[in-house]
C-alpha positions in Angstrom: 5.3 60.5 61.0 6.1 59.0 57.6 4.9 62.2 55.9 7.2 64.2 58.1 10.1 62.0 56.9 9.1 62.2 53.3 10.9 65.6 53.1 14.3 64.0 54.0 15.9 65.1 50.7 15.3 68.7 51.7 16.8 68.0 55.1 20.1 67.0 53.5 20.6 70.7 52.8 21.2 71.0 56.6 24.3 68.9 56.3 27.1 71.2 55.5 25.5 74.0 57.4 26.6 72.5 60.7 22.9 71.7 61.3 20.9 68.5 61.8 17.5 67.3 62.7 16.8 64.8 65.5 14.0 62.3 65.8 12.9 62.2 69.4 11.5 59.0 71.0 11.1 57.3 74.3 12.1 53.9 75.6 11.2 54.8 79.1 8.7 57.2 80.6 11.3 59.5 82.0 13.9 59.9 79.3 14.1 61.3 75.8 16.4 59.7 73.3 17.2 60.7 69.7 18.9 59.7 66.4 19.6 61.7 63.3 16.6 62.0 61.0 18.7 61.4 57.9 19.5 57.9 59.0 15.8 57.1 59.4 14.0 55.6 56.4 10.5 55.5 58.1 8.6 55.1 61.3 5.8 52.5 61.4 3.6 50.9 64.0 5.2 47.7 65.2 4.1 44.9 62.8 3.9 41.2 63.6 7.4 39.7 64.1 8.9 36.4 63.3 11.4 34.9 65.7 14.8 33.8 64.6 16.2 30.9 66.7 19.8 31.3 67.8 19.9 35.0 66.9 21.6 37.7 69.1 19.6 38.2 72.3 19.0 41.8 71.4 17.3 40.8 68.1 13.6 40.9 69.0 12.5 39.3 65.8 12.2 40.0 62.0 9.6 42.3 60.4 8.4 42.0 56.9 8.1 45.5 55.5 6.8 45.5 51.9 8.4 42.2 51.2 11.8 43.0 52.8 12.9 41.1 56.0 14.3 43.6 58.5 15.9 42.6 61.8 14.3 44.3 64.8 16.5 45.4 67.7 15.0 45.9 71.1 16.8 49.2 71.6 16.1 49.6 75.3 17.6 46.1 76.0 20.6 46.8 73.6 21.7 49.8 75.6 21.6 48.0 79.0 18.1 48.5 80.3 15.4 45.8 80.8 13.7 44.8 77.5 11.2 47.2 76.0 7.7 46.0 76.7 5.4 46.0 73.7 2.4 48.3 74.0 -0.1 50.0 71.7 2.3 52.9 71.5 5.3 50.8 70.3 6.9 52.0 67.1 9.5 50.6 64.8 12.1 53.1 63.6 13.6 51.7 60.4 17.1 53.0 59.8 20.0 52.6 57.4 23.5 52.5 59.0 26.8 51.3 57.5 25.0 50.0 54.3 22.6 47.9 56.3 18.9 48.3 57.2 17.5 47.5 60.6 14.6 48.4 62.8 14.6 49.7 66.4 11.8 48.8 68.7 11.0 51.9 70.7 8.1 53.4 72.6 6.3 56.6 71.6 7.9 58.6 68.8 7.6 62.3 69.8 8.6 64.7 67.0 11.5 66.1 65.0 13.7 69.0 66.2 16.1 71.2 64.2 19.4 71.8 65.9 22.9 73.1 65.2 25.8 70.9 65.9 27.1 73.6 68.3 24.1 72.8 70.5 25.1 69.1 70.7 27.5 68.3 73.5 29.6 65.2 74.2 28.4 63.0 77.0 29.8 64.0 80.4 33.0 62.2 81.3 31.3 60.9 84.5 29.1 58.7 82.2 32.1 56.4 81.7 33.4 54.8 78.5 30.8 52.0 78.4 27.8 54.3 77.8 25.8 54.1 74.6 25.7 57.8 73.8 27.6 59.9 71.3 26.2 63.1 72.5 23.5 65.0 74.6 21.5 68.1 74.0 18.8 70.1 75.8 15.4 71.1 74.6 12.4 72.9 76.0 9.6 70.3 76.5 6.2 71.4 77.8 7.8 74.4 79.6 10.7 72.4 81.0 14.3 72.1 79.9 14.8 68.4 79.1 17.9 66.4 78.5 18.0 64.4 75.2 20.4 61.5 74.9 21.7 60.8 71.4 22.2 57.1 70.8 25.6 55.7 69.6 23.9 53.4 67.1 27.3 52.3 65.7 28.2 50.9 69.1 24.8 49.2 69.4 25.3 47.6 66.0 28.9 46.6 66.6 27.8 44.5 69.6 25.2 42.7 67.4 27.0 42.5 64.0 30.5 41.2 63.8 32.5 44.0 62.0 35.7 42.2 61.1 38.8 44.3 60.5 40.7 41.5 58.9 41.8 42.4 55.4 41.2 40.4 52.3 44.3 38.6 51.0 46.1 40.8 48.5 44.8 44.2 49.8 48.0 45.0 51.7 50.8 46.2 49.4 54.0 44.8 50.9 56.0 47.2 48.8 54.6 50.1 50.8 55.1 48.6 54.2 58.3 50.4 55.1 57.0 53.7 53.8 53.9 53.4 56.0 55.8 53.1 59.3 55.5 56.1 61.5 53.3 58.1 59.2 50.4 59.8 61.0 46.6 59.6 60.3 44.1 61.8 62.1 40.8 60.0 62.9 37.9 62.3 63.7 34.7 60.6 65.0 32.4 61.0 67.9 31.8 57.3 68.2 34.6 55.5 70.2 33.5 52.3 68.5 33.9 53.8 65.0 37.3 55.2 65.9 38.4 51.8 67.2 37.3 50.1 64.0 39.4 52.5 61.9 42.3 52.4 64.3 42.4 48.6 64.4 42.2 48.5 60.6 45.0 51.0 60.0 47.3 49.8 62.7 47.8 46.8 60.4 49.8 49.2 58.2 52.1 50.4 60.9 50.5 53.9 60.9 50.6 56.2 63.9 47.0 57.1 64.8 45.9 60.5 66.2 42.3 60.8 67.4 39.8 63.5 68.0 36.2 63.0 69.1 34.6 65.9 67.2 35.2 68.4 64.4 36.0 71.3 66.7 38.5 69.4 68.7 40.2 68.3 65.4 40.2 71.8 64.0 41.8 73.2 67.2 44.5 70.5 67.1 45.3 71.3 63.5 45.3 75.0 64.2 47.7 74.6 67.2 50.1 72.6 65.0 50.0 75.4 62.4 50.5 78.0 65.1 53.7 76.1 66.1 54.9 76.4 62.5 54.3 72.7 61.7 53.3 71.8 58.1 50.0 70.1 58.7 49.7 68.6 55.3 53.2 67.1 55.6 52.6 66.1 59.2 49.6 63.9 58.4 49.2 61.4 55.6 45.5 62.2 55.8 42.6 63.1 58.0 39.7 60.6 58.1 36.5 62.3 59.4 33.0 61.3 60.2 30.2 63.6 58.9 28.0 63.8 62.1 29.7 65.1 65.2 28.9 67.3 68.2 30.0 70.9 68.1 31.2 70.8 64.4 30.4 68.3 61.7 32.8 66.8 59.3 31.6 69.0 56.4 32.2 72.2 58.4 35.5 70.9 59.6 36.6 70.3 56.0 35.4 73.7 55.0 37.4 75.4 57.7 40.6 73.4 56.8 40.2 74.3 53.1 39.9 77.9 54.0 43.0 78.1 56.2 46.1 78.6 53.9 48.3 76.9 56.4 46.6 73.5 56.0 44.5 73.8 52.8 46.3 70.9 51.0 45.6 68.4 53.8 44.2 65.2 52.2 40.7 64.5 53.7 38.6 61.4 53.5 35.0 61.4 54.6 34.1 58.1 56.3 30.4 58.1 57.3 27.5 55.8 58.0 25.2 58.2 56.3 23.7 56.9 53.1 22.5 58.7 50.1 23.7 60.2 46.8 23.9 63.6 48.4 27.2 62.6 50.0 29.2 62.8 46.8 27.8 66.3 46.1 28.7 67.4 49.6 32.2 66.0 49.3 32.7 68.1 46.1 31.1 71.1 47.7 33.3 71.3 50.8 36.4 69.8 49.2 36.9 66.3 50.6 39.3 64.2 48.5 37.6 60.8 49.1 34.3 59.4 50.4 33.9 56.0 52.1 30.7 54.5 53.4 31.3 52.8 56.7 32.5 50.1 57.5 34.8 48.9 54.7 38.3 48.0 55.9 39.6 46.9 52.5 38.5 50.1 50.9 39.9 52.2 53.7 43.3 50.6 53.3 43.2 51.1 49.6 42.5 54.8 50.0 45.4 55.1 52.4 47.8 53.2 50.2 46.7 55.2 47.1 47.4 58.4 49.0 50.9 57.2 49.9 51.6 56.2 46.3 50.9 59.7 45.1 53.3 61.1 47.7 56.2 58.8 46.9 55.7 58.8 43.2 
């Protein structure tokens, strides 16, 4: 499996083409789950683990991988099932999210599939707001059509790691306070947890928050405003978008906005948990104005305040 993941640099080319690759794995015998390959550093057999007294119940232990201590999360338990039993098939998926490295204890790792974001669908509304999925898709598996559940890793991590939205003293520019009131920011992210983090951060500025759960939904909203004759770039202080989303990713969304003369000057910030130097190249390629690696509330506020300063002179 590691050899498969060695070509991850080539896979970054899929980003920006509204495509992705998913790593399929099992945490039960009956269901297939997935996460984006680009967030996976490697897959290894489960090594010996050290226990950490007093740690979060979902932290199964700490693994030493080439001299680096990596917390191991029992993914099955973290998303509400009984704990994942350790067997000879148990694997450790080592990932990098939000500038942190962690391992997920899973069962058998199946394979990697190439998809388009248009093949990825939001979870059904009947799943409720407390589910741990950002999306679902369907694949053909051994002659049968199987449902694949894509894990909302950001929600899993937010329940283990304390992401504080409190701002550092001195970050808020009081001189801009009255200018912020009532200005709108569009947040586009398929993770309700990620949207909440950004919303809770920016609400401290008195901003009005508009939300969309995927790129297509956001694009349709902006197009409807433009169809009504509204000046989109004037209507919004900025759009803050994730990279990976069902139906349309953030890169494709930015491309579409930049190629619509009615909204081409909209200020766009990419806010993503994806790591890697390719992000800056992609930002420049599709025309984003700023790039922020999640989750950095101080930096997020600075970007918003800098944008306002350019508008008011």
